[in-house]
N, CA, C and O atoms as CSV, one atom per row, in Angstrom:
chain,resi,resn,atom,element,x,y,z
A,1,MET,N,N,9.883,5.313,15.080
A,1,MET,CA,C,8.685,4.932,15.792
A,1,MET,C,C,7.671,4.397,14.786
A,1,MET,O,O,7.584,4.874,13.655
A,2,LYS,N,N,6.919,3.411,15.216
A,2,LYS,CA,C,5.870,2.811,14.382
A,2,LYS,C,C,4.509,3.326,14.839
A,2,LYS,O,O,4.158,3.244,16.017
A,3,PHE,N,N,3.747,3.861,13.874
A,3,PHE,CA,C,2.428,4.402,14.173
A,3,PHE,C,C,1.331,3.578,13.524
A,3,PHE,O,O,1.473,3.117,12.392
A,4,ALA,N,N,0.244,3.399,14.245
A,4,ALA,CA,C,-1.030,2.961,13.667
A,4,ALA,C,C,-1.912,4.209,13.748
A,4,ALA,O,O,-1.974,4.866,14.787
A,5,ILE,N,N,-2.585,4.525,12.657
A,5,ILE,CA,C,-3.407,5.729,12.613
A,5,ILE,C,C,-4.845,5.324,12.333
A,5,ILE,O,O,-5.125,4.592,11.384
A,6,ALA,N,N,-5.752,5.811,13.171
A,6,ALA,CA,C,-7.185,5.551,12.991
A,6,ALA,C,C,-7.875,6.885,12.725
A,6,ALA,O,O,-7.660,7.863,13.440
A,7,LEU,N,N,-8.697,6.907,11.698
A,7,LEU,CA,C,-9.429,8.113,11.325
A,7,LEU,C,C,-10.921,7.829,11.424
A,7,LEU,O,O,-11.429,6.897,10.802
A,8,PHE,N,N,-11.623,8.651,12.219
A,8,PHE,CA,C,-13.042,8.452,12.500
A,8,PHE,C,C,-13.946,9.467,11.816
A,8,PHE,O,O,-15.165,9.298,11.850
A,9,SER,N,N,-13.406,10.511,11.198
A,9,SER,CA,C,-14.255,11.570,10.653
A,9,SER,C,C,-14.242,11.625,9.139
A,9,SER,O,O,-13.300,11.190,8.477
A,10,ALA,N,N,-15.330,12.180,8.619
A,10,ALA,CA,C,-15.538,12.263,7.168
A,10,ALA,C,C,-14.521,13.184,6.514
A,10,ALA,O,O,-13.828,13.950,7.185
A,11,ALA,N,N,-14.446,13.095,5.207
A,11,ALA,CA,C,-13.441,13.824,4.435
A,11,ALA,C,C,-13.553,15.334,4.583
A,11,ALA,O,O,-12.548,16.035,4.467
A,12,HIS,N,N,-14.732,15.844,4.832
A,12,HIS,CA,C,-14.891,17.298,4.936
A,12,HIS,C,C,-14.530,17.839,6.326
A,12,HIS,O,O,-14.504,19.054,6.525
A,13,ALA,N,N,-14.256,16.958,7.277
A,13,ALA,CA,C,-13.934,17.379,8.643
A,13,ALA,C,C,-12.463,17.795,8.747
A,13,ALA,O,O,-11.600,17.175,8.126
A,14,PRO,N,N,-12.175,18.836,9.523
A,14,PRO,CA,C,-10.779,19.268,9.692
A,14,PRO,C,C,-9.851,18.168,10.195
A,14,PRO,O,O,-8.670,18.152,9.848
A,15,SER,N,N,-10.365,17.254,11.004
A,15,SER,CA,C,-9.504,16.199,11.548
A,15,SER,C,C,-9.009,15.248,10.454
A,15,SER,O,O,-7.967,14.614,10.623
A,16,SER,N,N,-9.727,15.139,9.352
A,16,SER,CA,C,-9.256,14.295,8.245
A,16,SER,C,C,-8.015,14.903,7.609
A,16,SER,O,O,-7.068,14.191,7.276
A,17,ARG,N,N,-8.024,16.191,7.446
A,17,ARG,CA,C,-6.850,16.901,6.907
A,17,ARG,C,C,-5.687,16.796,7.887
A,17,ARG,O,O,-4.550,16.565,7.475
A,18,ARG,N,N,-5.961,16.965,9.188
A,18,ARG,CA,C,-4.906,16.856,10.194
A,18,ARG,C,C,-4.304,15.449,10.207
A,18,ARG,O,O,-3.094,15.291,10.368
A,19,ALA,N,N,-5.137,14.445,10.039
A,19,ALA,CA,C,-4.628,13.063,10.008
A,19,ALA,C,C,-3.688,12.863,8.833
A,19,ALA,O,O,-2.630,12.250,8.976
A,20,LEU,N,N,-4.071,13.379,7.673
A,20,LEU,CA,C,-3.220,13.260,6.492
A,20,LEU,C,C,-1.900,13.999,6.702
A,20,LEU,O,O,-0.835,13.469,6.382
A,21,LEU,N,N,-1.961,15.210,7.233
A,21,LEU,CA,C,-0.735,15.976,7.486
A,21,LEU,C,C,0.163,15.263,8.498
A,21,LEU,O,O,1.384,15.248,8.349
A,22,PHE,N,N,-0.446,14.675,9.524
A,22,PHE,CA,C,0.337,13.927,10.501
A,22,PHE,C,C,1.018,12.732,9.829
A,22,PHE,O,O,2.209,12.498,10.038
A,23,ALA,N,N,0.273,11.985,9.032
A,23,ALA,CA,C,0.833,10.813,8.359
A,23,ALA,C,C,1.983,11.210,7.435
A,23,ALA,O,O,3.015,10.539,7.402
A,24,GLN,N,N,1.811,12.281,6.696
A,24,GLN,CA,C,2.872,12.764,5.808
A,24,GLN,C,C,4.113,13.152,6.616
A,24,GLN,O,O,5.237,12.808,6.249
A,25,ALA,N,N,3.895,13.869,7.713
A,25,ALA,CA,C,5.016,14.306,8.552
A,25,ALA,C,C,5.719,13.120,9.205
A,25,ALA,O,O,6.943,13.112,9.338
A,26,ALA,N,N,4.946,12.124,9.610
A,26,ALA,CA,C,5.540,10.932,10.232
A,26,ALA,C,C,6.497,10.243,9.260
A,26,ALA,O,O,7.624,9.907,9.623
A,27,LEU,N,N,6.044,10.037,8.033
A,27,LEU,CA,C,6.917,9.396,7.050
A,27,LEU,C,C,8.120,10.276,6.716
A,27,LEU,O,O,9.241,9.782,6.592
A,28,ALA,N,N,7.885,11.574,6.572
A,28,ALA,CA,C,8.981,12.499,6.271
A,28,ALA,C,C,10.014,12.520,7.402
A,28,ALA,O,O,11.193,12.782,7.166
A,29,GLY,N,N,9.568,12.247,8.618
A,29,GLY,CA,C,10.456,12.220,9.771
A,29,GLY,C,C,11.150,10.881,9.974
A,29,GLY,O,O,11.846,10.683,10.970
A,30,GLY,N,N,10.964,9.970,9.042
A,30,GLY,CA,C,11.631,8.671,9.130
A,30,GLY,C,C,10.894,7.631,9.947
A,30,GLY,O,O,11.448,6.574,10.250
A,31,HIS,N,N,9.646,7.916,10.311
A,31,HIS,CA,C,8.855,6.959,11.081
A,31,HIS,C,C,8.127,6.005,10.133
A,31,HIS,O,O,8.128,6.200,8.918
A,32,GLU,N,N,7.519,4.990,10.695
A,32,GLU,CA,C,6.793,3.983,9.917
A,32,GLU,C,C,5.303,4.037,10.271
A,32,GLU,O,O,4.928,4.250,11.424
A,33,ILE,N,N,4.478,3.841,9.260
A,33,ILE,CA,C,3.038,3.709,9.497
A,33,ILE,C,C,2.694,2.240,9.292
A,33,ILE,O,O,2.756,1.718,8.179
A,34,VAL,N,N,2.332,1.593,10.384
A,34,VAL,CA,C,2.009,0.165,10.359
A,34,VAL,C,C,0.711,-0.064,9.594
A,34,VAL,O,O,0.615,-0.977,8.775
A,35,ARG,N,N,-0.285,0.775,9.870
A,35,ARG,CA,C,-1.577,0.640,9.184
A,35,ARG,C,C,-2.369,1.925,9.372
A,35,ARG,O,O,-2.304,2.575,10.415
A,36,LEU,N,N,-3.114,2.269,8.337
A,36,LEU,CA,C,-4.133,3.321,8.410
A,36,LEU,C,C,-5.460,2.597,8.516
A,36,LEU,O,O,-5.744,1.689,7.734
A,37,PHE,N,N,-6.270,2.996,9.482
A,37,PHE,CA,C,-7.563,2.338,9.666
A,37,PHE,C,C,-8.655,3.395,9.630
A,37,PHE,O,O,-8.654,4.330,10.431
A,38,PHE,N,N,-9.586,3.243,8.696
A,38,PHE,CA,C,-10.672,4.193,8.498
A,38,PHE,C,C,-11.953,3.593,9.074
A,38,PHE,O,O,-12.410,2.537,8.636
A,39,TYR,N,N,-12.523,4.283,10.063
A,39,TYR,CA,C,-13.637,3.748,10.849
A,39,TYR,C,C,-14.717,4.814,10.982
A,39,TYR,O,O,-14.442,6.002,10.814
A,40,GLN,N,N,-15.927,4.400,11.278
A,40,GLN,CA,C,-17.090,5.283,11.389
A,40,GLN,C,C,-17.171,6.142,10.121
A,40,GLN,O,O,-17.054,5.605,9.020
A,41,ASP,N,N,-17.369,7.464,10.246
A,41,ASP,CA,C,-17.468,8.306,9.056
A,41,ASP,C,C,-16.142,8.437,8.321
A,41,ASP,O,O,-16.109,8.957,7.205
A,42,GLY,N,N,-15.062,7.983,8.915
A,42,GLY,CA,C,-13.759,7.999,8.251
A,42,GLY,C,C,-13.730,7.168,6.980
A,42,GLY,O,O,-12.860,7.362,6.131
A,43,VAL,N,N,-14.687,6.232,6.840
A,43,VAL,CA,C,-14.720,5.404,5.628
A,43,VAL,C,C,-14.970,6.255,4.381
A,43,VAL,O,O,-14.613,5.850,3.275
A,44,TYR,N,N,-15.576,7.423,4.550
A,44,TYR,CA,C,-15.828,8.292,3.396
A,44,TYR,C,C,-14.529,8.804,2.771
A,44,TYR,O,O,-14.524,9.201,1.606
A,45,ASN,N,N,-13.442,8.802,3.519
A,45,ASN,CA,C,-12.151,9.210,2.968
A,45,ASN,C,C,-11.648,8.224,1.917
A,45,ASN,O,O,-10.792,8.569,1.103
A,46,ALA,N,N,-12.168,7.014,1.931
A,46,ALA,CA,C,-11.767,5.993,0.967
A,46,ALA,C,C,-12.748,5.862,-0.195
A,46,ALA,O,O,-12.545,5.056,-1.103
A,47,SER,N,N,-13.798,6.652,-0.158
A,47,SER,CA,C,-14.845,6.522,-1.166
A,47,SER,C,C,-14.507,7.291,-2.444
A,47,SER,O,O,-14.131,8.463,-2.408
A,48,GLY,N,N,-14.651,6.609,-3.548
A,48,GLY,CA,C,-14.502,7.252,-4.848
A,48,GLY,C,C,-15.754,7.989,-5.261
A,48,GLY,O,O,-15.778,8.616,-6.320
A,49,SER,N,N,-16.795,7.928,-4.451
A,49,SER,CA,C,-18.073,8.572,-4.766
A,49,SER,C,C,-18.180,9.991,-4.202
A,49,SER,O,O,-19.084,10.739,-4.574
A,50,VAL,N,N,-17.271,10.358,-3.318
A,50,VAL,CA,C,-17.323,11.687,-2.714
A,50,VAL,C,C,-16.927,12.718,-3.772
A,50,VAL,O,O,-15.884,12.599,-4.416
A,51,VAL,N,N,-17.772,13.718,-3.936
A,51,VAL,CA,C,-17.484,14.817,-4.858
A,51,VAL,C,C,-17.177,16.046,-4.013
A,51,VAL,O,O,-18.010,16.502,-3.230
A,52,THR,N,N,-15.979,16.570,-4.184
A,52,THR,CA,C,-15.534,17.715,-3.406
A,52,THR,C,C,-15.770,18.993,-4.205
A,52,THR,O,O,-15.424,19.051,-5.385
A,53,PRO,N,N,-16.350,20.014,-3.584
A,53,PRO,CA,C,-16.517,21.291,-4.286
A,53,PRO,C,C,-15.172,21.819,-4.788
A,53,PRO,O,O,-14.128,21.554,-4.190
A,54,GLN,N,N,-15.209,22.565,-5.887
A,54,GLN,CA,C,-13.984,23.027,-6.531
A,54,GLN,C,C,-13.120,23.907,-5.636
A,54,GLN,O,O,-11.902,23.957,-5.813
A,55,ASP,N,N,-13.724,24.596,-4.687
A,55,ASP,CA,C,-12.953,25.498,-3.841
A,55,ASP,C,C,-12.474,24.835,-2.542
A,55,ASP,O,O,-12.004,25.520,-1.633
A,56,GLU,N,N,-12.593,23.501,-2.454
A,56,GLU,CA,C,-12.135,22.769,-1.280
A,56,GLU,C,C,-11.111,21.724,-1.691
A,56,GLU,O,O,-11.032,21.336,-2.856
A,57,GLN,N,N,-10.332,21.276,-0.722
A,57,GLN,CA,C,-9.346,20.239,-0.995
A,57,GLN,C,C,-10.035,18.888,-1.121
A,57,GLN,O,O,-10.931,18.567,-0.340
A,58,ASP,N,N,-9.624,18.112,-2.086
A,58,ASP,CA,C,-10.189,16.783,-2.329
A,58,ASP,C,C,-9.438,15.767,-1.462
A,58,ASP,O,O,-8.492,15.122,-1.914
A,59,LEU,N,N,-9.882,15.642,-0.206
A,59,LEU,CA,C,-9.194,14.761,0.740
A,59,LEU,C,C,-9.222,13.296,0.329
A,59,LEU,O,O,-8.197,12.628,0.462
A,60,PRO,N,N,-10.344,12.753,-0.168
A,60,PRO,CA,C,-10.301,11.356,-0.602
A,60,PRO,C,C,-9.234,11.107,-1.686
A,60,PRO,O,O,-8.552,10.082,-1.669
A,61,LYS,N,N,-9.103,12.041,-2.610
A,61,LYS,CA,C,-8.083,11.907,-3.655
A,61,LYS,C,C,-6.684,12.016,-3.047
A,61,LYS,O,O,-5.784,11.262,-3.417
A,62,GLN,N,N,-6.503,12.947,-2.122
A,62,GLN,CA,C,-5.201,13.102,-1.483
A,62,GLN,C,C,-4.829,11.862,-0.673
A,62,GLN,O,O,-3.681,11.419,-0.703
A,63,TRP,N,N,-5.801,11.302,0.052
A,63,TRP,CA,C,-5.540,10.066,0.795
A,63,TRP,C,C,-5.170,8.935,-0.158
A,63,TRP,O,O,-4.209,8.206,0.085
A,64,ARG,N,N,-5.933,8.786,-1.244
A,64,ARG,CA,C,-5.665,7.717,-2.215
A,64,ARG,C,C,-4.257,7.862,-2.789
A,64,ARG,O,O,-3.523,6.878,-2.885
A,65,ASN,N,N,-3.876,9.084,-3.170
A,65,ASN,CA,C,-2.544,9.311,-3.720
A,65,ASN,C,C,-1.453,9.017,-2.693
A,65,ASN,O,O,-0.427,8.422,-3.021
A,66,PHE,N,N,-1.680,9.436,-1.457
A,66,PHE,CA,C,-0.709,9.209,-0.389
A,66,PHE,C,C,-0.518,7.715,-0.125
A,66,PHE,O,O,0.610,7.229,-0.048
A,67,VAL,N,N,-1.623,6.999,0.012
A,67,VAL,CA,C,-1.558,5.556,0.267
A,67,VAL,C,C,-0.859,4.835,-0.880
A,67,VAL,O,O,-0.029,3.954,-0.654
A,68,THR,N,N,-1.196,5.208,-2.102
A,68,THR,CA,C,-0.603,4.569,-3.277
A,68,THR,C,C,0.886,4.879,-3.381
A,68,THR,O,O,1.700,3.979,-3.590
A,69,GLU,N,N,1.234,6.141,-3.237
A,69,GLU,CA,C,2.633,6.564,-3.369
A,69,GLU,C,C,3.547,5.857,-2.373
A,69,GLU,O,O,4.667,5.474,-2.711
A,70,HIS,N,N,3.064,5.689,-1.149
A,70,HIS,CA,C,3.894,5.105,-0.098
A,70,HIS,C,C,3.597,3.623,0.137
A,70,HIS,O,O,4.162,3.007,1.041
A,71,GLN,N,N,2.714,3.062,-0.677
A,71,GLN,CA,C,2.340,1.648,-0.587
A,71,GLN,C,C,1.994,1.259,0.851
A,71,GLN,O,O,2.539,0.305,1.406
A,72,LEU,N,N,1.075,2.025,1.434
A,72,LEU,CA,C,0.680,1.808,2.820
A,72,LEU,C,C,-0.462,0.811,2.924
A,72,LEU,O,O,-1.231,0.609,1.985
A,73,ASP,N,N,-0.546,0.205,4.075
A,73,ASP,CA,C,-1.641,-0.702,4.395
A,73,ASP,C,C,-2.807,0.160,4.873
A,73,ASP,O,O,-2.774,0.700,5.978
A,74,ALA,N,N,-3.828,0.285,4.042
A,74,ALA,CA,C,-4.972,1.153,4.347
A,74,ALA,C,C,-6.235,0.303,4.408
A,74,ALA,O,O,-6.684,-0.232,3.395
A,75,VAL,N,N,-6.797,0.185,5.598
A,75,VAL,CA,C,-7.949,-0.674,5.831
A,75,VAL,C,C,-9.178,0.174,6.140
A,75,VAL,O,O,-9.127,1.110,6.939
A,76,VAL,N,N,-10.270,-0.175,5.494
A,76,VAL,CA,C,-11.562,0.460,5.718
A,76,VAL,C,C,-12.423,-0.539,6.478
A,76,VAL,O,O,-12.601,-1.671,6.030
A,77,CYS,N,N,-12.955,-0.134,7.614
A,77,CYS,CA,C,-13.787,-1.040,8.411
A,77,CYS,C,C,-15.001,-1.463,7.596
A,77,CYS,O,O,-15.788,-0.623,7.160
A,78,ILE,N,N,-15.149,-2.746,7.395
A,78,ILE,CA,C,-16.216,-3.252,6.536
A,78,ILE,C,C,-17.597,-2.974,7.121
A,78,ILE,O,O,-18.517,-2.636,6.376
A,79,ALA,N,N,-17.763,-3.108,8.430
A,79,ALA,CA,C,-19.082,-2.862,9.022
A,79,ALA,C,C,-19.477,-1.395,8.868
A,79,ALA,O,O,-20.613,-1.090,8.505
A,80,ALA,N,N,-18.548,-0.497,9.142
A,80,ALA,CA,C,-18.832,0.936,9.000
A,80,ALA,C,C,-19.085,1.287,7.533
A,80,ALA,O,O,-19.950,2.109,7.230
A,81,ALA,N,N,-18.340,0.670,6.636
A,81,ALA,CA,C,-18.501,0.941,5.202
A,81,ALA,C,C,-19.863,0.454,4.709
A,81,ALA,O,O,-20.553,1.171,3.984
A,82,LEU,N,N,-20.249,-0.751,5.095
A,82,LEU,CA,C,-21.547,-1.284,4.671
A,82,LEU,C,C,-22.677,-0.393,5.167
A,82,LEU,O,O,-23.612,-0.099,4.423
A,83,ARG,N,N,-22.591,0.034,6.412
A,83,ARG,CA,C,-23.620,0.878,7.013
A,83,ARG,C,C,-23.785,2.192,6.252
A,83,ARG,O,O,-24.866,2.779,6.242
A,84,ARG,N,N,-22.706,2.648,5.616
A,84,ARG,CA,C,-22.721,3.926,4.915
A,84,ARG,C,C,-22.776,3.777,3.394
A,84,ARG,O,O,-22.703,4.772,2.672
A,85,GLY,N,N,-22.905,2.552,2.907
A,85,GLY,CA,C,-23.006,2.329,1.471
A,85,GLY,C,C,-21.704,2.519,0.722
A,85,GLY,O,O,-21.707,2.755,-0.486
A,86,VAL,N,N,-20.594,2.417,1.430
A,86,VAL,CA,C,-19.270,2.539,0.820
A,86,VAL,C,C,-18.783,1.115,0.545
A,86,VAL,O,O,-18.157,0.484,1.396
A,87,LEU,N,N,-19.080,0.628,-0.648
A,87,LEU,CA,C,-18.890,-0.782,-0.972
A,87,LEU,C,C,-17.789,-1.003,-2.002
A,87,LEU,O,O,-17.578,-0.179,-2.892
A,88,ASN,N,N,-17.093,-2.124,-1.867
A,88,ASN,CA,C,-16.205,-2.547,-2.939
A,88,ASN,C,C,-17.015,-3.444,-3.875
A,88,ASN,O,O,-18.200,-3.680,-3.641
A,89,GLU,N,N,-16.387,-3.933,-4.914
A,89,GLU,CA,C,-17.121,-4.710,-5.917
A,89,GLU,C,C,-17.732,-5.974,-5.322
A,89,GLU,O,O,-18.879,-6.309,-5.615
A,90,GLU,N,N,-16.977,-6.665,-4.497
A,90,GLU,CA,C,-17.457,-7.911,-3.898
A,90,GLU,C,C,-18.694,-7.681,-3.020
A,90,GLU,O,O,-19.670,-8.426,-3.106
A,91,GLU,N,N,-18.644,-6.650,-2.180
A,91,GLU,CA,C,-19.777,-6.376,-1.288
A,91,GLU,C,C,-20.977,-5.838,-2.066
A,91,GLU,O,O,-22.120,-6.126,-1.711
A,92,ALA,N,N,-20.736,-5.071,-3.106
A,92,ALA,CA,C,-21.840,-4.577,-3.942
A,92,ALA,C,C,-22.579,-5.754,-4.581
A,92,ALA,O,O,-23.808,-5.752,-4.645
A,93,GLN,N,N,-21.845,-6.743,-5.046
A,93,GLN,CA,C,-22.482,-7.941,-5.613
A,93,GLN,C,C,-23.214,-8.723,-4.535
A,93,GLN,O,O,-24.345,-9.159,-4.746
A,94,ARG,N,N,-22.587,-8.904,-3.392
A,94,ARG,CA,C,-23.186,-9.673,-2.303
A,94,ARG,C,C,-24.522,-9.080,-1.867
A,94,ARG,O,O,-25.473,-9.816,-1.605
A,95,TYR,N,N,-24.598,-7.753,-1.790
A,95,TYR,CA,C,-25.809,-7.086,-1.328
A,95,TYR,C,C,-26.666,-6.552,-2.472
A,95,TYR,O,O,-27.615,-5.799,-2.256
A,96,GLN,N,N,-26.316,-6.952,-3.683
A,96,GLN,CA,C,-27.066,-6.598,-4.886
A,96,GLN,C,C,-27.279,-5.083,-4.988
A,96,GLN,O,O,-28.399,-4.587,-5.116
A,97,ARG,N,N,-26.164,-4.387,-4.925
A,97,ARG,CA,C,-26.176,-2.931,-5.071
A,97,ARG,C,C,-25.403,-2.562,-6.333
A,97,ARG,O,O,-24.482,-3.266,-6.748
A,98,GLU,N,N,-25.793,-1.466,-6.918
A,98,GLU,CA,C,-25.174,-1.003,-8.162
A,98,GLU,C,C,-23.854,-0.280,-7.917
A,98,GLU,O,O,-22.899,-0.445,-8.676
A,99,ALA,N,N,-23.805,0.511,-6.870
A,99,ALA,CA,C,-22.681,1.426,-6.670
A,99,ALA,C,C,-21.474,0.743,-6.037
A,99,ALA,O,O,-21.582,0.069,-5.013
A,100,VAL,N,N,-20.329,0.935,-6.670
A,100,VAL,CA,C,-19.051,0.500,-6.113
A,100,VAL,C,C,-18.264,1.777,-5.818
A,100,VAL,O,O,-17.985,2.560,-6.726
A,101,ALA,N,N,-17.909,1.984,-4.560
A,101,ALA,CA,C,-17.259,3.227,-4.158
A,101,ALA,C,C,-15.813,3.040,-3.711
A,101,ALA,O,O,-15.072,4.016,-3.596
A,102,VAL,N,N,-15.404,1.796,-3.458
A,102,VAL,CA,C,-14.064,1.552,-2.926
A,102,VAL,C,C,-13.347,0.524,-3.789
A,102,VAL,O,O,-13.889,-0.535,-4.107
A,103,GLY,N,N,-12.138,0.855,-4.154
A,103,GLY,CA,C,-11.267,-0.070,-4.887
A,103,GLY,C,C,-9.848,0.105,-4.374
A,103,GLY,O,O,-9.622,0.681,-3.310
A,104,ALA,N,N,-8.902,-0.397,-5.142
A,104,ALA,CA,C,-7.492,-0.261,-4.761
A,104,ALA,C,C,-7.176,1.220,-4.571
A,104,ALA,O,O,-7.662,2.042,-5.348
A,105,PRO,N,N,-6.412,1.576,-3.607
A,105,PRO,CA,C,-5.544,0.768,-2.754
A,105,PRO,C,C,-6.176,0.339,-1.428
A,105,PRO,O,O,-5.489,-0.173,-0.545
A,106,TRP,N,N,-7.476,0.550,-1.294
A,106,TRP,CA,C,-8.160,0.284,-0.028
A,106,TRP,C,C,-8.532,-1.188,0.111
A,106,TRP,O,O,-8.799,-1.875,-0.875
A,107,GLU,N,N,-8.544,-1.653,1.353
A,107,GLU,CA,C,-8.971,-3.012,1.673
A,107,GLU,C,C,-10.106,-2.924,2.689
A,107,GLU,O,O,-9.963,-2.272,3.724
A,108,LEU,N,N,-11.223,-3.572,2.404
A,108,LEU,CA,C,-12.309,-3.677,3.380
A,108,LEU,C,C,-12.014,-4.858,4.280
A,108,LEU,O,O,-11.768,-5.965,3.802
A,109,SER,N,N,-12.036,-4.625,5.577
A,109,SER,CA,C,-11.758,-5.696,6.526
A,109,SER,C,C,-12.352,-5.326,7.876
A,109,SER,O,O,-12.923,-4.248,8.041
A,110,GLY,N,N,-12.214,-6.212,8.818
A,110,GLY,CA,C,-12.842,-6.039,10.117
A,110,GLY,C,C,-12.022,-5.244,11.111
A,110,GLY,O,O,-10.864,-4.904,10.870
A,111,LEU,N,N,-12.659,-4.957,12.239
A,111,LEU,CA,C,-12.055,-4.189,13.316
A,111,LEU,C,C,-10.826,-4.898,13.899
A,111,LEU,O,O,-9.972,-4.261,14.515
A,112,GLY,N,N,-10.745,-6.193,13.705
A,112,GLY,CA,C,-9.568,-6.943,14.162
A,112,GLY,C,C,-8.280,-6.431,13.540
A,112,GLY,O,O,-7.203,-6.582,14.118
A,113,GLN,N,N,-8.388,-5.822,12.356
A,113,GLN,CA,C,-7.202,-5.256,11.703
A,113,GLN,C,C,-6.635,-4.085,12.506
A,113,GLN,O,O,-5.423,-3.872,12.536
A,114,LEU,N,N,-7.518,-3.332,13.154
A,114,LEU,CA,C,-7.050,-2.238,14.011
A,114,LEU,C,C,-6.341,-2.821,15.237
A,114,LEU,O,O,-5.288,-2.335,15.648
A,115,HIS,N,N,-6.922,-3.846,15.798
A,115,HIS,CA,C,-6.307,-4.507,16.961
A,115,HIS,C,C,-4.918,-5.032,16.605
A,115,HIS,O,O,-3.970,-4.845,17.368
A,116,ASP,N,N,-4.795,-5.681,15.464
A,116,ASP,CA,C,-3.495,-6.204,15.029
A,116,ASP,C,C,-2.483,-5.077,14.826
A,116,ASP,O,O,-1.315,-5.209,15.194
A,117,ALA,N,N,-2.937,-3.974,14.240
A,117,ALA,CA,C,-2.036,-2.843,14.008
A,117,ALA,C,C,-1.526,-2.276,15.320
A,117,ALA,O,O,-0.354,-1.915,15.433
A,118,VAL,N,N,-2.404,-2.197,16.312
A,118,VAL,CA,C,-2.015,-1.666,17.617
A,118,VAL,C,C,-0.946,-2.555,18.248
A,118,VAL,O,O,-0.041,-2.062,18.921
A,119,GLN,N,N,-1.053,-3.860,18.030
A,119,GLN,CA,C,-0.065,-4.786,18.591
A,119,GLN,C,C,1.317,-4.591,17.961
A,119,GLN,O,O,2.336,-4.803,18.618
A,120,ASP,N,N,1.346,-4.187,16.688
A,120,ASP,CA,C,2.611,-4.008,15.967
A,120,ASP,C,C,3.186,-2.597,16.109
A,120,ASP,O,O,4.372,-2.385,15.860
A,121,ALA,N,N,2.356,-1.640,16.505
A,121,ALA,CA,C,2.784,-0.245,16.547
A,121,ALA,C,C,3.284,0.149,17.933
A,121,ALA,O,O,2.968,-0.485,18.940
A,122,ASP,N,N,4.080,1.222,17.946
A,122,ASP,CA,C,4.485,1.827,19.209
A,122,ASP,C,C,3.408,2.753,19.750
A,122,ASP,O,O,3.251,2.907,20.961
A,123,ARG,N,N,2.664,3.374,18.824
A,123,ARG,CA,C,1.622,4.324,19.202
A,123,ARG,C,C,0.424,4.190,18.270
A,123,ARG,O,O,0.575,3.974,17.068
A,124,LEU,N,N,-0.762,4.321,18.844
A,124,LEU,CA,C,-2.000,4.457,18.073
A,124,LEU,C,C,-2.393,5.926,18.159
A,124,LEU,O,O,-2.561,6.469,19.250
A,125,ILE,N,N,-2.535,6.555,17.017
A,125,ILE,CA,C,-2.931,7.956,16.944
A,125,ILE,C,C,-4.325,7.989,16.295
A,125,ILE,O,O,-4.517,7.475,15.193
A,126,CYS,N,N,-5.290,8.600,16.995
A,126,CYS,CA,C,-6.674,8.666,16.509
A,126,CYS,C,C,-7.049,10.100,16.169
A,126,CYS,O,O,-6.669,11.045,16.860
A,127,PHE,N,N,-7.801,10.236,15.088
A,127,PHE,CA,C,-8.288,11.537,14.642
A,127,PHE,C,C,-9.785,11.489,14.477
A,127,PHE,O,O,-10.327,10.562,13.875
A,128,GLY,N,N,-10.466,12.511,15.024
A,128,GLY,CA,C,-11.915,12.621,14.880
A,128,GLY,C,C,-12.661,11.732,15.844
A,128,GLY,O,O,-12.092,11.161,16.774
A,129,GLY,N,N,-13.953,11.633,15.594
A,129,GLY,CA,C,-14.794,10.797,16.440
A,129,GLY,C,C,-15.332,11.575,17.631
A,129,GLY,O,O,-14.937,12.707,17.909
A,130,ALA,N,N,-16.242,10.920,18.311
A,130,ALA,CA,C,-16.874,11.584,19.459
A,130,ALA,C,C,-16.307,11.053,20.751
A,130,ALA,O,O,-16.711,11.489,21.828
């Protein structure tokens, strides 16, 4: 089965951990992940600026390692990222900001990427959000 996974909640939310566990289990079960799409507060999972307390799991690091290890297509919604100051180098220059929070393996792109993923997937699985 082909999955598109959308994550709407920040790294400290339980649903972010559940999304990662689901994605890991899907691949371990022989399924395919067409695309991971990080939207709303989910963009914080792609941020290199998030500092996790020592007694908590570092979900942004775990997501980065997972995406890199499996060479997954991981898209961060550009509008949601800009609104939250989660910028890649290009957007930081465009908006004359100092902080760069997103780099490889993440790609900043539009909501159309989620639509395209849904067209290619058998199922869209969403985590978090209101």
